[in-house]
ZATOR-22759 format. One line per 2 residues: their letters; for each residue x, y, z of N, C-alpha, C. Coordinates in pm, 1 decimal. Layout:
BEGIN
a) X,Y,Z,X,Y,Z,X,Y,Z ~ ...
This chain:
BEGIN
xx) 15698.7,9550.5,10965.6,15658.0,9520.1,10829.9,15756.9,9423.8,10764.9 ~ 15888.0,9441.1,10789.6,15988.5,9354.5,10727.7,15975.2,9211.2,10776.4
xx) 15947.3,9193.3,10906.3,15930.5,9057.8,10959.9,15808.3,8991.9,10899.0 ~ 15702.4,9069.8,10880.9,15580.1,9015.2,10820.6,15607.6,8966.4,10678.3
xx) 15685.9,9041.9,10602.8,15720.1,9000.7,10467.0,15810.5,8878.7,10468.4 ~ 15898.7,8870.4,10566.6,15989.5,8755.9,10575.7,15913.8,8628.4,10608.2
xx) 15804.1,8642.1,10682.7,15726.4,8525.0,10722.7,15600.9,8510.7,10637.1 ~ 15622.2,8501.8,10508.3,15510.0,8484.2,10417.3,15461.0,8339.3,10422.0
xx) 15356.1,8309.5,10349.0,15295.2,8177.4,10351.8,15393.7,8068.2,10311.5 ~ 15470.0,8092.1,10207.3,15566.1,7991.0,10161.9,15668.7,7961.0,10272.0
xx) 15718.7,8065.2,10335.4,15816.2,8047.3,10442.8,15755.7,7966.0,10556.4 ~ 15634.4,8000.1,10596.3,15569.5,7927.8,10705.3,15541.5,7782.0,10668.1
xx) 15507.6,7756.9,10543.7,15484.8,7617.9,10500.3,15614.5,7537.4,10500.6 ~ 15723.6,7599.8,10461.1,15853.4,7531.1,10466.9,15889.9,7503.2,10612.0
xx) 15868.0,7600.1,10699.7,15893.5,7579.0,10843.1,15808.9,7462.7,10895.6 ~ 15683.1,7458.1,10853.3,15594.4,7350.8,10898.7,15642.2,7214.8,10850.0
xx) 15681.8,7205.6,10724.3,15728.3,7077.4,10670.2,15854.8,7030.0,10742.6 ~ 15948.0,7122.3,10764.2,16071.3,7087.5,10835.6,16037.6,7050.4,10979.9
xx) 15947.2,7124.9,11041.1,15906.7,7097.7,11179.0,15842.9,6961.2,11195.6 ~ 15758.8,6922.4,11101.6,15695.5,6790.6,11109.7,15800.2,6679.9,11096.1
xx) 15885.8,6691.0,10996.3,15987.3,6586.5,10974.5,16082.2,6575.1,11093.3 ~ 16130.2,6687.4,11143.3,16223.6,6682.4,11255.8,16151.2,6652.3,11386.5
xx) 16024.4,6686.4,11394.6,15945.0,6652.6,11512.6,15927.3,6502.3,11526.6 ~ 15915.6,6433.7,11415.2,15907.6,6287.2,11419.3,16038.5,6230.6,11475.4
xx) 16151.4,6282.9,11428.1,16280.9,6238.7,11482.0,16292.2,6269.4,11631.0 ~ 16246.6,6386.6,11670.8,16248.6,6423.0,11812.1,16159.3,6332.3,11894.8
xx) 16045.9,6293.5,11838.6,15956.6,6201.2,11908.2,16020.2,6065.2,11928.9 ~ 16089.9,6017.1,11827.3,16161.1,5889.5,11839.5,16271.0,5902.4,11945.0
xx) 16342.4,6014.2,11943.9,16445.7,6037.5,12045.7,16383.5,6035.0,12184.9 ~ 16266.1,6093.2,12198.5,16197.1,6092.2,12327.2,16159.7,5952.4,12372.1
xx) 16121.4,5869.1,12276.7,16084.1,5731.4,12310.3,16202.3,5649.7,12362.0 ~ 16322.1,5677.5,12312.7,16439.2,5599.6,12355.1,16513.4,5662.4,12473.1
xx) 16472.7,5781.9,12513.0,16545.5,5855.0,12616.9,16556.9,5777.9,12748.2 ~ 16447.2,5725.9,12798.3,16450.0,5657.0,12928.0,16546.8,5539.3,12924.5
xx) 16543.2,5461.6,12817.6,16635.3,5348.4,12804.2,16780.0,5392.3,12795.7 ~ 16804.0,5499.5,12721.9,16941.3,5549.1,12708.2,16994.1,5598.5,12842.4
xx) 16913.1,5673.6,12913.3,16957.9,5724.4,13043.2,16982.1,5610.0,13141.9 ~ 16897.8,5507.5,13134.5,16913.7,5394.2,13226.7,17033.7,5307.0,13190.8
xx) 17057.1,5286.7,13061.5,17160.8,5192.2,13019.4,17294.3,5256.3,12983.6 ~ 17289.6,5374.4,12923.4,17413.1,5439.1,12878.3,17398.1,5590.9,12884.2
xx) 17392.9,5648.3,13005.2,17368.9,5792.8,13017.4,17473.4,5878.9,12948.0 ~ 17590.2,5824.1,12925.9,17698.1,5901.0,12863.1,17672.1,5928.3,12715.0
xx) 17572.6,5864.6,12653.7,17541.0,5894.4,12514.0,17412.3,5976.4,12499.5 ~ 17358.4,6020.0,12612.7,17233.8,6096.5,12606.9,17248.3,6225.3,12526.6
xx) 17363.2,6288.3,12530.6,17385.3,6410.6,12453.7,17366.3,6389.2,12303.8 ~ 17396.8,6269.9,12257.9,17376.3,6237.5,12116.7,17227.0,6228.4,12085.0
xx) 17151.1,6171.3,12177.9,17006.0,6160.9,12159.5,16941.9,6299.4,12166.9 ~ 16977.2,6375.7,12268.0,16919.3,6508.2,12285.0,16961.9,6603.6,12172.6
xx) 17078.9,6579.5,12116.5,17129.9,6664.8,12009.5,17041.8,6670.7,11885.9 ~ 16956.9,6569.1,11866.6,16867.8,6568.1,11750.5,16775.6,6689.8,11750.4
xx) 16753.1,6746.2,11867.5,16662.1,6860.5,11877.9,16719.5,6990.5,11821.6 ~ 16844.1,6991.3,11775.5,16896.6,7111.4,11708.2,16852.8,7117.0,11562.1
xx) 16810.9,7003.0,11507.8,16780.9,6995.2,11364.3,16676.7,7094.1,11312.2 ~ 16562.9,7112.5,11379.5,16461.9,7201.8,11319.7,16516.1,7340.2,11284.4
xx) 16583.2,7403.1,11378.5,16634.2,7538.2,11354.2,16747.4,7543.2,11254.4 ~ 16837.1,7445.2,11261.0,16951.1,7443.5,11168.6,16901.6,7428.4,11025.1
xx) 16814.7,7332.2,11002.3,16764.6,7309.3,10866.4,16686.5,7431.7,10818.0 ~ 16598.5,7484.8,10903.6,16518.0,7601.2,10863.3,16605.9,7721.4,10830.0
xx) 16705.9,7747.4,10913.6,16792.6,7861.5,10885.8,16878.7,7839.0,10762.6 ~ 16924.9,7717.8,10743.0,17007.2,7689.8,10624.3,16925.0,7703.7,10496.2
xx) 16800.3,7659.4,10500.3,16715.7,7666.5,10381.2,16663.9,7807.7,10357.6 ~ 16609.8,7870.0,10461.7,16536.5,7995.4,10443.9,16618.3,8121.3,10467.2
xx) 16713.6,8115.8,10559.3,16800.0,8229.6,10590.2,16720.5,8356.8,10617.0 ~ 16625.8,8342.4,10710.3,16539.7,8453.7,10748.7,16524.5,8457.1,10900.2
xx) 16488.4,8573.7,10954.6,16463.9,8583.0,11098.5,16344.9,8497.9,11141.9 ~ 16353.4,8445.6,11261.5,16246.9,8374.4,11331.9,16215.5,8233.5,11281.1
xx) 16276.6,8190.2,11171.0,16241.2,8057.9,11117.6,16288.2,7944.9,11209.0 ~ 16398.9,7963.4,11279.1,16445.5,7858.4,11370.9,16345.1,7841.0,11484.4
xx) 16302.7,7949.6,11543.0,16210.4,7943.5,11655.6,16075.6,7884.4,11615.1 ~ 16022.2,7930.3,11504.1,15893.2,7879.1,11456.5,15902.4,7729.5,11427.6
xx) 16006.7,7689.0,11359.0,16022.9,7548.6,11322.0,16042.8,7461.8,11445.4 ~ 16118.0,7511.3,11542.3,16137.0,7437.3,11667.6,16004.3,7414.0,11739.2
xx) 15919.9,7515.3,11746.2,15791.8,7501.1,11815.7,15703.3,7399.5,11743.8 ~ 15700.1,7403.9,11612.0,15622.4,7305.5,11536.4,15676.5,7164.6,11561.7
xx) 15807.9,7150.0,11559.0,15869.0,7018.9,11585.4,15834.4,6970.1,11725.9 ~ 15834.6,7061.1,11823.6,15801.6,7022.7,11961.3,15658.1,6972.6,11971.1
xx) 15567.8,7036.2,11900.9,15428.4,6991.7,11902.9,15414.0,6852.8,11841.1 ~ 15486.9,6827.5,11733.8,15483.0,6695.5,11670.6,15546.4,6591.5,11762.7
xx) 15660.3,6622.3,11821.2,15726.6,6530.0,11913.1,15635.9,6494.7,12030.1 ~ 15555.8,6589.9,12073.9,15466.0,6568.5,12186.9,15362.0,6460.6,12159.3
xx) 15332.6,6437.0,12034.5,15237.7,6331.0,12001.2,15294.7,6192.6,12033.7 ~ 15426.2,6180.2,12032.9,15491.1,6051.7,12062.3,15498.1,6025.6,12212.9
xx) 15531.4,6126.9,12288.2,15543.3,6115.5,12433.9,15478.2,6239.1,12496.5 ~ 15345.3,6236.6,12506.5,15272.5,6354.2,12555.0,15314.0,6400.1,12694.5
xx) 15361.6,6307.9,12777.0,15399.0,6347.5,12912.9,15520.2,6439.7,12912.3 ~ 15591.1,6447.5,12801.8,15707.6,6534.3,12791.9,15680.4,6657.5,12706.7
xx) 15555.7,6688.6,12682.9,15521.0,6801.6,12595.8,15585.4,6931.6,12641.9 ~ 15580.5,6959.0,12770.5,15638.3,7083.9,12820.3,15790.5,7083.9,12807.2
xx) 15853.9,6967.6,12820.4,15999.7,6960.2,12799.9,16034.0,6986.2,12654.7 ~ 15954.4,6930.5,12563.8,15977.8,6955.0,12422.0,15963.2,7103.6,12389.4
xx) 15859.1,7163.5,12442.3,15835.5,7305.2,12414.1,15945.3,7391.3,12476.5 ~ 15983.2,7360.1,12598.6,16092.2,7433.7,12663.6,16223.2,7421.0,12587.4
xx) 16253.5,7298.5,12544.5,16375.2,7275.6,12466.2,16367.7,7351.0,12333.6 ~ 16251.5,7348.1,12269.8,16233.6,7418.8,12142.6,16257.0,7567.8,12159.3
xx) 16199.7,7624.8,12263.9,16216.1,7768.4,12286.0,16361.3,7803.0,12318.3 ~ 16426.1,7718.9,12399.7,16564.6,7745.0,12436.2,16658.4,7729.4,12316.6
xx) 16650.6,7615.3,12248.3,16739.0,7590.4,12134.0,16711.0,7690.1,12021.9 ~ 16582.8,7716.5,11995.9,16547.1,7813.4,11892.4,16596.7,7953.1,11925.4
xx) 16586.0,7991.6,12053.7,16633.7,8124.0,12094.3,16785.1,8135.1,12079.4 ~ 16856.6,8029.5,12113.4,17002.4,8032.1,12096.8,17037.8,8045.2,11948.5
xx) 16974.3,7965.3,11864.1,17003.2,7971.7,11720.1,16964.1,8106.6,11661.5 ~ 16849.9,8160.0,11702.7,16808.3,8292.6,11655.5,16902.0,8400.5,11708.6
xx) 16944.3,8385.9,11833.4,17033.6,8484.2,11893.6,17166.7,8494.3,11821.1 ~ 17223.4,8380.5,11787.2,17350.4,8381.4,11713.4,17330.1,8445.5,11576.3
xx) 17219.5,8413.6,11511.0,17191.7,8473.7,11379.7,17166.2,8623.6,11392.7 ~ 17098.1,8663.4,11499.2,17068.1,8805.2,11519.2,17195.3,8886.2,11544.2
xx) 17293.9,8824.6,11609.2,17420.4,8894.9,11633.3,17486.9,8937.2,11502.2 ~ 17460.8,8862.6,11396.1,17515.7,8898.1,11264.7,17409.3,8966.9,11178.1
xx) 17299.7,9008.5,11242.8,17188.6,9075.4,11174.0,17131.1,8992.0,11060.2 ~ 17136.5,8862.4,11078.2,17083.0,8768.0,10980.0,17147.3,8786.7,10842.2
xx) 17275.7,8822.3,10841.7,17346.7,8842.7,10715.1,17459.9,8743.7,10693.9 ~ 17510.2,8684.1,10800.4,17621.7,8589.1,10789.3,17567.1,8447.5,10807.3
xx) 17577.7,8367.3,10703.4,17523.0,8232.1,10707.4,17631.5,8126.9,10689.6 ~ 17753.8,8163.8,10723.8,17863.3,8067.4,10715.7,17844.6,7952.7,10813.1
xx) 17911.5,7844.4,10786.6,17900.2,7723.9,10870.7,17937.6,7752.2,11015.4 ~ 18035.4,7838.4,11035.8,18082.2,7867.8,11170.3,17968.6,7911.2,11261.0
xx) 17874.7,7988.0,11206.1,17764.3,8041.3,11283.3,17676.8,7929.6,11339.2 ~ 17652.5,7828.1,11256.8,17571.3,7714.7,11300.6,17643.5,7635.6,11409.8
xx) 17774.1,7622.2,11394.6,17850.6,7544.6,11492.7,17870.5,7620.0,11624.1 ~ 17869.5,7752.5,11619.1,17873.9,7830.0,11743.6,17747.6,7802.0,11824.7
xx) 17632.0,7807.8,11759.5,17507.0,7779.8,11832.3,17505.2,7635.3,11881.2 ~ 17556.8,7541.8,11802.0,17561.1,7401.7,11844.0,17648.9,7382.0,11967.0
xx) 17763.8,7448.5,11969.0,17853.8,7436.6,12083.9,17790.4,7497.2,12208.7 ~ 17723.7,7611.0,12193.9,17654.0,7671.4,12308.2,17547.1,7577.3,12362.6
xx) 17469.9,7520.0,12272.6,17365.9,7425.3,12313.3,17429.4,7303.5,12380.0 ~ 17537.9,7251.8,12323.5,17604.8,7134.8,12380.4,17654.9,7159.0,12521.2
xx) 17715.3,7274.4,12543.7,17764.5,7307.6,12678.5,17646.3,7319.3,12774.9 ~ 17541.4,7384.2,12731.7,17422.9,7398.4,12815.9,17362.5,7261.8,12849.2
xx) 17351.6,7175.6,12748.0,17298.9,7040.3,12769.1,17386.5,6964.5,12868.6 ~ 17516.9,6973.4,12852.0,17609.0,6901.9,12940.9,17588.9,6945.4,13085.8
xx) 17573.0,7074.2,13107.4,17556.6,7125.2,13243.7,17422.2,7083.1,13302.7 ~ 17315.3,7110.9,13230.5,17181.3,7085.7,13283.1,17156.6,6936.4,13304.6
xx) 17180.9,6857.1,13203.1,17153.7,6714.7,13216.7,17252.0,6649.8,13313.6 ~ 17373.5,6698.6,13318.9,17470.3,6648.4,13415.9,17421.5,6667.1,13558.4
xx) 17357.4,6778.3,13585.5,17300.7,6802.4,13718.6,17179.8,6712.7,13744.4 ~ 17098.6,6693.9,13642.0,16977.3,6612.7,13657.9,17011.1,6466.9,13686.3
xx) 17105.4,6410.7,13611.9,17137.8,6268.2,13630.8,17244.2,6247.4,13738.3 ~ 17292.5,6354.9,13800.0,17394.2,6348.4,13904.3,17514.5,6265.7,13859.2
xx) 17593.6,6325.7,13773.9,17709.4,6257.4,13715.8,17808.9,6205.6,13819.2 ~ 17810.4,6264.5,13936.0,17906.6,6222.2,14038.3,17889.9,6076.0,14077.4
xx) 17772.5,6020.1,14052.3,17748.7,5881.0,14089.6,17815.4,5781.8,13993.7 ~ 17865.9,5830.3,13881.6,17924.5,5743.6,13780.2,18076.5,5743.8,13786.7
xx) 18133.8,5643.4,13723.6,18279.6,5633.2,13713.5,18333.1,5753.0,13634.4 ~ 18458.3,5790.8,13659.6,18515.7,5906.5,13589.5,18509.6,5894.6,13437.1
xx) 18528.3,5775.8,13381.1,18523.3,5761.4,13235.1,18383.4,5789.2,13182.2 ~ 18279.8,5755.2,13260.3,18141.9,5784.0,13219.6,18118.5,5935.0,13224.7
xx) 18166.4,5999.0,13328.2,18151.3,6143.7,13340.4,18216.8,6215.7,13222.9 ~ 18339.2,6176.9,13191.5,18411.7,6240.1,13081.5,18343.7,6212.4,12947.4
xx) 18304.3,6087.8,12926.0,18234.9,6051.7,12801.6,18106.6,6132.1,12787.3 ~ 18033.0,6143.4,12897.6,17908.8,6218.6,12896.1,17933.0,6363.5,12852.5
xx) 18031.4,6427.6,12912.3,18058.9,6567.3,12880.6,18100.7,6585.0,12734.7 ~ 18185.4,6496.8,12686.5,18231.1,6505.8,12547.2,18115.1,6484.3,12450.7
xx) 18036.8,6379.4,12473.9,17925.8,6347.5,12383.4,17816.8,6454.3,12391.5 ~ 17795.7,6511.9,12509.6,17693.7,6616.3,12523.4,17726.3,6738.9,12439.5
xx) 17852.7,6771.4,12428.4,17892.6,6885.8,12346.5,17898.3,6846.7,12199.1 ~ 17952.9,6729.3,12170.8,17968.3,6687.8,12031.2,17837.7,6640.1,11966.8
xx) 17740.9,6593.6,12047.3,17612.5,6549.3,11991.6,17543.8,6658.1,11910.4 ~ 17518.2,6774.9,11969.7,17456.8,6882.8,11892.1,17543.1,6928.3,11773.8
xx) 17674.3,6921.3,11789.0,17763.2,6959.5,11678.5,17747.3,6860.5,11562.4 ~ 17743.1,6731.8,11594.1,17725.2,6629.9,11489.5,17589.5,6644.4,11421.4
xx) 17484.0,6663.9,11500.8,17351.2,6682.3,11441.6,17343.9,6810.9,11360.2 ~ 17420.5,6911.9,11399.8,17425.6,7035.9,11322.2,17486.0,7009.7,11184.8
xx) 17593.0,6932.1,11179.7,17653.5,6897.6,11050.0,17552.4,6824.8,10962.2 ~ 17476.4,6734.6,11021.9,17372.4,6662.3,10946.6,17265.5,6760.7,10899.5
xx) 17224.6,6851.6,10988.7,17123.0,6950.7,10952.6,17167.5,7041.7,10839.2 ~ 17294.7,7082.0,10841.0,17348.2,7165.0,10732.7,17343.6,7088.0,10600.9
xx) 17381.1,6961.5,10604.5,17378.0,6879.7,10482.5,17235.2,6866.1,10429.0 ~ 17140.6,6844.4,10517.8,17000.4,6834.0,10475.4,16952.9,6967.6,10419.3
xx) 16985.0,7076.5,10489.1,16946.5,7209.6,10441.2,17005.3,7241.4,10305.0 ~ 17132.2,7205.4,10285.5,17195.0,7226.3,10154.1,17123.4,7146.7,10046.0
xx) 17089.0,7023.3,10076.7,17017.9,6939.7,9978.5,16881.8,7000.3,9944.7 ~ 16812.7,7051.7,10044.5,16682.8,7114.9,10019.6,16697.8,7243.1,9938.2
xx) 16802.7,7319.2,9963.9,16827.5,7440.2,9883.2,16854.2,7402.6,9737.7 ~ 16936.8,7300.0,9718.4,16967.9,7255.1,9579.5,16841.9,7203.1,9510.3
xx) 16749.1,7147.6,9588.6,16624.4,7095.1,9532.5,16525.0,7205.5,9500.4 ~ 16557.8,7329.5,9537.6,16471.8,7442.1,9504.3,16371.5,7478.9,9611.4
xx) 16391.0,7428.6,9732.2,16297.3,7460.2,9841.5,16315.3,7603.7,9889.0 ~ 16436.5,7655.1,9883.2,16464.5,7790.9,9931.2,16391.3,7892.9,9845.5
xx) 16339.7,7997.8,9909.0,16275.2,8102.9,9829.8,16373.9,8174.7,9740.0 ~ 16322.3,8223.5,9631.5,16409.3,8292.5,9534.2,16419.7,8438.3,9564.5
C-alpha cells in the first residue's frame, strides 16, 4: 500500500517527463557511440555516463522508492527511438543502472538523500562500466595511456554526470516540481 501511495499520478508524470528529457540525451549519446569507440574509445565512459541522469534526477526531485528504475525504463524507451537496434542495450542499461541507484537508496531505507549517496551509486556504475566495456573493446590492444585514460574516464564519467543530475534535480525542486 505504501509503494502504491508513493507512486501516485503526479509522481509517475514527473518520472515520465524526466525520462523523456533524459531519454533524448541518451539517444544522442547512442548516435555518437560508434564514432567515439572508433576514434577515441578512452572517452566512451563519458558518453555512457549520461545514462545515470534519469535515476539521479528522479531521486533528487522525488525522493521516493522506485522512481529511479521507472524513470530509467522510460528514458530507455525514448532512447530506443533514436537507435532502435540498441533497444535491448538501452533497456538492460536502464535496469542495471536503475537497480544500482535504487539499491543504494534502499540500503538507507530511502531516508538518506545526501550527495554522498548519489556519488556512491555513480562510482559503482563507473567501475562496472570500466570492467564491462573494457572487456568488450579489448583494452589490451591499445597503448597504456589509452588504457589508463579509459579506466579513469569510465569511472569519472558517471560521477560527472551525477553532479550535473544533482544540479538539475535541485533546480527542479526549487522550481516546485517536487511533491509537497
